[in-house]
MOPAC internal coordinates of N, CA, C and O (Angstrom, degrees):
PM7 1SCF
backbone

  N    0.0000 0     0.00 0     0.00 0    0    0    0
  C    1.4448 1     0.00 0     0.00 0    1    0    0
  C    1.5297 1   107.95 1     0.00 0    2    1    0
  O    1.2310 1   120.52 1   -47.58 1    3    2    1
  N    1.3158 1   116.62 1   132.42 1    3    2    1
  C    1.4604 1   120.46 1  -179.05 1    5    3    2
  C    1.5186 1   110.59 1   -81.56 1    6    5    3
  O    1.2310 1   121.06 1   -16.29 1    7    6    5
  N    1.3193 1   115.58 1   163.71 1    7    6    5
  C    1.4538 1   120.39 1   178.24 1    9    7    6
  C    1.5223 1   110.25 1   -61.42 1   10    9    7
  O    1.2310 1   120.32 1   141.88 1   11   10    9
  N    1.3192 1   116.99 1   -38.12 1   11   10    9
  C    1.4657 1   120.71 1   178.51 1   13   11   10
  C    1.5264 1   109.75 1   -61.56 1   14   13   11
  O    1.2310 1   120.38 1   138.38 1   15   14   13
  N    1.3296 1   116.87 1   -41.62 1   15   14   13
  C    1.4601 1   120.23 1   177.83 1   17   15   14
  C    1.5246 1   110.94 1   -65.24 1   18   17   15
  O    1.2310 1   120.20 1   142.00 1   19   18   17
  N    1.3366 1   117.23 1   -38.00 1   19   18   17
  C    1.4578 1   120.50 1   177.16 1   21   19   18
  C    1.5228 1   110.61 1   -62.42 1   22   21   19
  O    1.2310 1   120.95 1   134.29 1   23   22   21
  N    1.3354 1   115.80 1   -45.71 1   23   22   21
  C    1.4587 1   120.10 1  -177.31 1   25   23   22
  C    1.5214 1   110.96 1   -68.61 1   26   25   23
  O    1.2310 1   119.91 1   138.62 1   27   26   25
  N    1.3190 1   117.78 1   -41.38 1   27   26   25
  C    1.4581 1   121.82 1  -177.20 1   29   27   26
  C    1.5243 1   112.66 1   -79.28 1   30   29   27
  O    1.2310 1   120.21 1   157.80 1   31   30   29
  N    1.3087 1   117.21 1   -22.20 1   31   30   29
  C    1.4590 1   120.91 1  -177.83 1   33   31   30
  C    1.5187 1   111.87 1   -71.63 1   34   33   31
  O    1.2310 1   121.02 1    -6.87 1   35   34   33
  N    1.3190 1   115.66 1   173.13 1   35   34   33
  C    1.4551 1   120.58 1  -178.49 1   37   35   34
  C    1.5282 1   111.90 1   -75.83 1   38   37   35
  O    1.2310 1   120.06 1   154.93 1   39   38   37
  N    1.3277 1   117.49 1   -25.07 1   39   38   37
  C    1.4600 1   120.82 1   179.37 1   41   39   38
  C    1.5226 1   109.83 1   -79.13 1   42   41   39
  O    1.2310 1   120.95 1   -37.21 1   43   42   41
  N    1.2982 1   115.79 1   142.79 1   43   42   41
  C    1.4580 1   120.78 1   177.86 1   45   43   42
  C    1.5175 1   109.49 1   -69.29 1   46   45   43
  O    1.2310 1   119.39 1   -45.71 1   47   46   45
  N    1.3434 1   118.76 1   134.29 1   47   46   45
  C    1.4623 1   119.91 1   178.15 1   49   47   46
  C    1.5226 1   111.68 1   -61.28 1   50   49   47
  O    1.2310 1   120.43 1   148.97 1   51   50   49
  N    1.3176 1   116.78 1   -31.03 1   51   50   49
  C    1.4702 1   120.13 1  -179.43 1   53   51   50
  C    1.5158 1   109.97 1   -65.43 1   54   53   51
  O    1.2310 1   120.01 1   141.40 1   55   54   53
  N    1.3210 1   117.59 1   -38.60 1   55   54   53
  C    1.4611 1   121.01 1   178.75 1   57   55   54
  C    1.5176 1   111.49 1   -67.78 1   58   57   55
  O    1.2310 1   119.86 1   156.98 1   59   58   57
  N    1.3236 1   117.88 1   -23.02 1   59   58   57
  C    1.4558 1   122.11 1  -178.79 1   61   59   58
  C    1.5219 1   112.96 1   -81.99 1   62   61   59
  O    1.2310 1   120.02 1   166.55 1   63   62   61
  N    1.3280 1   117.57 1   -13.45 1   63   62   61
  C    1.4601 1   121.39 1  -178.61 1   65   63   62
  C    1.5125 1   108.14 1   -87.65 1   66   65   63
  O    1.2310 1   120.37 1   -66.99 1   67   66   65
  N    1.3324 1   116.90 1   113.01 1   67   66   65
  C    1.4594 1   121.33 1  -178.64 1   69   67   66
  C    1.5180 1   111.98 1   -82.59 1   70   69   67
  O    1.2310 1   120.02 1   147.73 1   71   70   69
  N    1.3232 1   117.56 1   -32.27 1   71   70   69
  C    1.4539 1   121.77 1   178.64 1   73   71   70
  C    1.5145 1   109.76 1  -102.06 1   74   73   71
  O    1.2310 1   121.10 1    17.56 1   75   74   73
  N    1.3042 1   115.50 1  -162.44 1   75   74   73
  C    1.4488 1   120.46 1   178.85 1   77   75   74
  C    1.5211 1   112.41 1   -85.15 1   78   77   75
  O    1.2310 1   120.20 1   157.59 1   79   78   77
  N    1.3330 1   117.21 1   -22.41 1   79   78   77
  C    1.4636 1   121.89 1  -175.82 1   81   79   78
  C    1.5243 1   110.22 1  -133.23 1   82   81   79
  O    1.2310 1   121.00 1   -44.82 1   83   82   81
  N    1.3212 1   115.69 1   135.18 1   83   82   81
  C    1.4529 1   122.02 1   178.20 1   85   83   82
  C    1.5247 1   108.29 1  -107.02 1   86   85   83
  O    1.2310 1   120.47 1   -57.22 1   87   86   85
  N    1.3237 1   116.70 1   122.78 1   87   86   85
  C    1.4611 1   122.45 1   176.96 1   89   87   86
  C    1.5208 1   107.04 1  -101.16 1   90   89   87
  O    1.2310 1   120.79 1   -55.44 1   91   90   89
  N    1.3175 1   116.10 1   124.56 1   91   90   89
  C    1.4594 1   122.86 1   176.18 1   93   91   90
  C    1.5159 1   107.17 1  -116.53 1   94   93   91
  O    1.2310 1   120.46 1   -45.65 1   95   94   93
  N    1.3101 1   116.73 1   134.35 1   95   94   93
  C    1.4544 1   120.09 1   179.01 1   97   95   94
  C    1.5103 1   111.51 1  -140.15 1   98   97   95
  O    1.2310 1   121.41 1   -30.70 1   99   98   97
  N    1.3197 1   114.90 1   149.30 1   99   98   97
  C    1.4628 1   121.16 1   178.28 1  101   99   98
  C    1.5220 1   108.59 1  -140.10 1  102  101   99
  O    1.2310 1   120.97 1   -48.83 1  103  102  101
  N    1.3300 1   115.76 1   131.17 1  103  102  101
  C    1.4589 1   120.81 1   176.11 1  105  103  102
  C    1.5219 1   107.21 1   -96.62 1  106  105  103
  O    1.2310 1   119.87 1   -70.35 1  107  106  105
  N    1.3498 1   117.86 1   109.65 1  107  106  105
  C    1.4653 1   120.51 1  -172.99 1  109  107  106
  C    1.5247 1   114.95 1   -64.76 1  110  109  107
  O    1.2310 1   119.63 1   152.63 1  111  110  109
  N    1.3226 1   118.31 1   -27.37 1  111  110  109
  C    1.4630 1   120.77 1  -179.01 1  113  111  110
  C    1.5260 1   110.75 1   -84.38 1  114  113  111
  O    1.2310 1   120.64 1   129.71 1  115  114  113
  N    1.3209 1   116.38 1   -50.29 1  115  114  113
  C    1.4641 1   121.03 1  -177.10 1  117  115  114
  C    1.5320 1   112.70 1   -78.90 1  118  117  115
  O    1.2310 1   120.62 1   157.51 1  119  118  117
  N    1.3301 1   116.42 1   -22.49 1  119  118  117
  C    1.4596 1   120.22 1  -178.34 1  121  119  118
  C    1.5152 1   114.24 1    79.38 1  122  121  119
  O    1.2310 1   119.83 1  -169.70 1  123  122  121
  N    1.3190 1   117.94 1    10.30 1  123  122  121
  C    1.4634 1   121.83 1   179.58 1  125  123  122
  C    1.5257 1   110.38 1   -80.78 1  126  125  123
  O    1.2310 1   120.79 1   -31.91 1  127  126  125
  N    1.3343 1   116.09 1   148.09 1  127  126  125
  C    1.4586 1   122.00 1   175.09 1  129  127  126
  C    1.5195 1   109.14 1  -127.68 1  130  129  127
  O    1.2310 1   120.95 1   -30.64 1  131  130  129
  N    1.3321 1   115.79 1   149.36 1  131  130  129
  C    1.4563 1   121.40 1   175.44 1  133  131  130
  C    1.5233 1   108.79 1  -132.53 1  134  133  131
  O    1.2310 1   120.96 1   -30.32 1  135  134  133
  N    1.3035 1   115.76 1   149.68 1  135  134  133
  C    1.4646 1   123.19 1   173.44 1  137  135  134
  C    1.5158 1   106.47 1  -141.75 1  138  137  135
  O    1.2310 1   120.59 1   -61.89 1  139  138  137
  N    1.3280 1   116.47 1   118.11 1  139  138  137
  C    1.4548 1   121.57 1  -178.26 1  141  139  138
  C    1.5279 1   108.54 1  -136.55 1  142  141  139
  O    1.2310 1   120.24 1   -30.45 1  143  142  141
  N    1.3218 1   117.15 1   149.55 1  143  142  141
  C    1.4595 1   120.43 1   177.33 1  145  143  142
  C    1.5211 1   110.50 1  -115.60 1  146  145  143
  O    1.2310 1   121.49 1   -29.59 1  147  146  145
  N    1.3307 1   114.76 1   150.41 1  147  146  145
  C    1.4592 1   122.10 1  -175.48 1  149  147  146
  C    1.5197 1   109.96 1  -138.16 1  150  149  147
  O    1.2310 1   120.86 1   -31.10 1  151  150  149
  N    1.3094 1   115.97 1   148.90 1  151  150  149
  C    1.4635 1   120.88 1   178.58 1  153  151  150
  C    1.5259 1   112.43 1   -81.98 1  154  153  151
  O    1.2310 1   119.92 1   156.58 1  155  154  153
  N    1.3335 1   117.75 1   -23.42 1  155  154  153
  C    1.4662 1   119.39 1   179.63 1  157  155  154
  C    1.5241 1   110.19 1  -127.81 1  158  157  155
  O    1.2310 1   121.48 1   -29.88 1  159  158  157
  N    1.3293 1   114.78 1   150.12 1  159  158  157
  C    1.4598 1   120.38 1   178.11 1  161  159  158
  C    1.5256 1   110.25 1   -63.71 1  162  161  159
  O    1.2310 1   120.45 1   141.81 1  163  162  161
  N    1.3313 1   116.74 1   -38.19 1  163  162  161
  C    1.4610 1   121.09 1   179.77 1  165  163  162
  C    1.5277 1   110.90 1   -58.73 1  166  165  163
  O    1.2310 1   119.93 1   136.00 1  167  166  165
  N    1.3197 1   117.74 1   -44.00 1  167  166  165
  C    1.4681 1   121.20 1   178.56 1  169  167  166
  C    1.5249 1   111.53 1   -63.70 1  170  169  167
  O    1.2310 1   120.60 1   140.63 1  171  170  169
  N    1.3260 1   116.45 1   -39.37 1  171  170  169
  C    1.4702 1   120.43 1   178.60 1  173  171  170
  C    1.5272 1   110.71 1   -65.06 1  174  173  171
  O    1.2310 1   120.38 1   139.95 1  175  174  173
  N    1.3277 1   116.87 1   -40.05 1  175  174  173
  C    1.4653 1   120.95 1  -179.96 1  177  175  174
  C    1.5259 1   111.14 1   -68.34 1  178  177  175
  O    1.2310 1   120.02 1   140.46 1  179  178  177
  N    1.3197 1   117.57 1   -39.54 1  179  178  177
  C    1.4726 1   120.94 1   177.79 1  181  179  178
  C    1.5260 1   109.84 1   -61.37 1  182  181  179
  O    1.2310 1   120.16 1   134.31 1  183  182  181
  N    1.3295 1   117.29 1   -45.69 1  183  182  181
  C    1.4707 1   120.62 1   178.93 1  185  183  182
  C    1.5321 1   110.64 1   -66.67 1  186  185  183
  O    1.2310 1   120.23 1   140.11 1  187  186  185
  N    1.3315 1   117.17 1   -39.89 1  187  186  185
  C    1.4625 1   120.70 1   177.86 1  189  187  186
  C    1.5205 1   110.42 1   -59.54 1  190  189  187
  O    1.2310 1   120.34 1   138.99 1  191  190  189
  N    1.3166 1   116.96 1   -41.01 1  191  190  189
  C    1.4574 1   121.92 1   179.09 1  193  191  190
  C    1.5279 1   110.94 1   -59.66 1  194  193  191
  O    1.2310 1   120.75 1   136.90 1  195  194  193
  N    1.3283 1   116.17 1   -43.10 1  195  194  193
  C    1.4696 1   120.47 1   178.51 1  197  195  194
  C    1.5268 1   110.75 1   -62.10 1  198  197  195
  O    1.2310 1   120.69 1   135.93 1  199  198  197
  N    1.3321 1   116.29 1   -44.07 1  199  198  197
  C    1.4563 1   120.29 1  -178.19 1  201  199  198
  C    1.5303 1   112.35 1   -69.86 1  202  201  199
  O    1.2310 1   120.24 1   141.27 1  203  202  201
  N    1.3185 1   117.14 1   -38.73 1  203  202  201
  C    1.4664 1   121.54 1   178.73 1  205  203  202
  C    1.5261 1   110.35 1   -60.40 1  206  205  203
  O    1.2310 1   120.54 1   139.87 1  207  206  205
  N    1.3289 1   116.57 1   -40.13 1  207  206  205
  C    1.4641 1   120.75 1   179.82 1  209  207  206
  C    1.5276 1   111.98 1   -62.71 1  210  209  207
  O    1.2310 1   120.21 1   157.20 1  211  210  209
  N    1.3342 1   117.21 1   -22.80 1  211  210  209
  C    1.4655 1   120.42 1   179.35 1  213  211  210
  C    1.5260 1   112.51 1   -99.74 1  214  213  211
  O    1.2310 1   120.20 1  -172.81 1  215  214  213
  N    1.3533 1   117.22 1     7.19 1  215  214  213
  C    1.4586 1   120.99 1   172.99 1  217  215  214
  C    1.5155 1   116.77 1   104.61 1  218  217  215
  O    1.2310 1   119.68 1  -174.06 1  219  218  217
  N    1.3241 1   118.22 1     5.94 1  219  218  217
  C    1.4595 1   121.08 1  -179.16 1  221  219  218
  C    1.5311 1   111.61 1   -80.27 1  222  221  219
  O    1.2310 1   120.78 1   -34.63 1  223  222  221
  N    1.3183 1   116.12 1   145.37 1  223  222  221
  C    1.4630 1   122.80 1   166.98 1  225  223  222
  C    1.5295 1   105.75 1   -92.67 1  226  225  223
  O    1.2310 1   120.19 1   -46.50 1  227  226  225
  N    1.3189 1   117.25 1   133.50 1  227  226  225
  C    1.4607 1   121.37 1  -169.00 1  229  227  226
  C    1.5257 1   111.65 1  -123.79 1  230  229  227
  O    1.2310 1   121.16 1   -34.98 1  231  230  229
  N    1.3373 1   115.38 1   145.02 1  231  230  229
  C    1.4546 1   123.46 1   168.40 1  233  231  230
  C    1.5199 1   107.15 1  -131.60 1  234  233  231
  O    1.2310 1   120.60 1   -39.34 1  235  234  233
  N    1.3316 1   116.45 1   140.66 1  235  234  233
  C    1.4608 1   121.35 1   175.01 1  237  235  234
  C    1.5237 1   106.93 1  -120.49 1  238  237  235
  O    1.2310 1   120.87 1   -53.83 1  239  238  237
  N    1.3334 1   115.95 1   126.17 1  239  238  237
  C    1.4555 1   122.01 1  -177.64 1  241  239  238
  C    1.5246 1   110.17 1  -118.56 1  242  241  239
  O    1.2310 1   120.51 1   -33.96 1  243  242  241
  N    1.3142 1   116.62 1   146.04 1  243  242  241
  C    1.4604 1   121.68 1   171.17 1  245  243  242
  C    1.5235 1   107.12 1  -109.34 1  246  245  243
  O    1.2310 1   119.59 1   -19.67 1  247  246  245
  N    1.3465 1   118.39 1   160.33 1  247  246  245
  C    1.4585 1   119.12 1   178.81 1  249  247  246
  C    1.5264 1   112.56 1   -54.93 1  250  249  247
  O    1.2310 1   119.73 1   145.61 1  251  250  249
  N    1.3063 1   118.12 1   -34.39 1  251  250  249
  C    1.4614 1   121.89 1   178.29 1  253  251  250
  C    1.5208 1   110.87 1   -63.67 1  254  253  251
  O    1.2310 1   119.69 1   137.52 1  255  254  253
  N    1.3312 1   118.20 1   -42.48 1  255  254  253
  C    1.4745 1   120.77 1  -179.33 1  257  255  254
  C    1.5169 1   110.89 1   -69.55 1  258  257  255
  O    1.2310 1   119.61 1   154.04 1  259  258  257
  N    1.3161 1   118.34 1   -25.96 1  259  258  257
  C    1.4611 1   121.24 1   179.96 1  261  259  258
  C    1.5330 1   111.39 1   -77.21 1  262  261  259
  O    1.2310 1   120.11 1   159.11 1  263  262  261
  N    1.3405 1   117.40 1   -20.89 1  263  262  261
  C    1.4613 1   120.49 1   179.45 1  265  263  262
  C    1.5176 1   111.82 1   -74.67 1  266  265  263
  O    1.2310 1   119.62 1   150.10 1  267  266  265
  N    1.3154 1   118.32 1   -29.90 1  267  266  265
  C    1.4715 1   120.22 1  -174.75 1  269  267  266
  C    1.5024 1   112.88 1   -88.72 1  270  269  267
  O    1.2310 1   120.10 1   180.00 1  271  270  269

């Protein structure tokens, strides 16, 4: 599920975040999307780095950023 779908859907995006940080990624060529949650920012950044190297565009959200 994409972040846009989370925001537009009836469920609150904050309720959908199991960890402290939500990583959203989209591969523009392949059309694949990923959504993963992490308990630490460092873990989210490490995973983002792996995905970026394979061509993904990445966003990392915290519950606070999802409220605004």
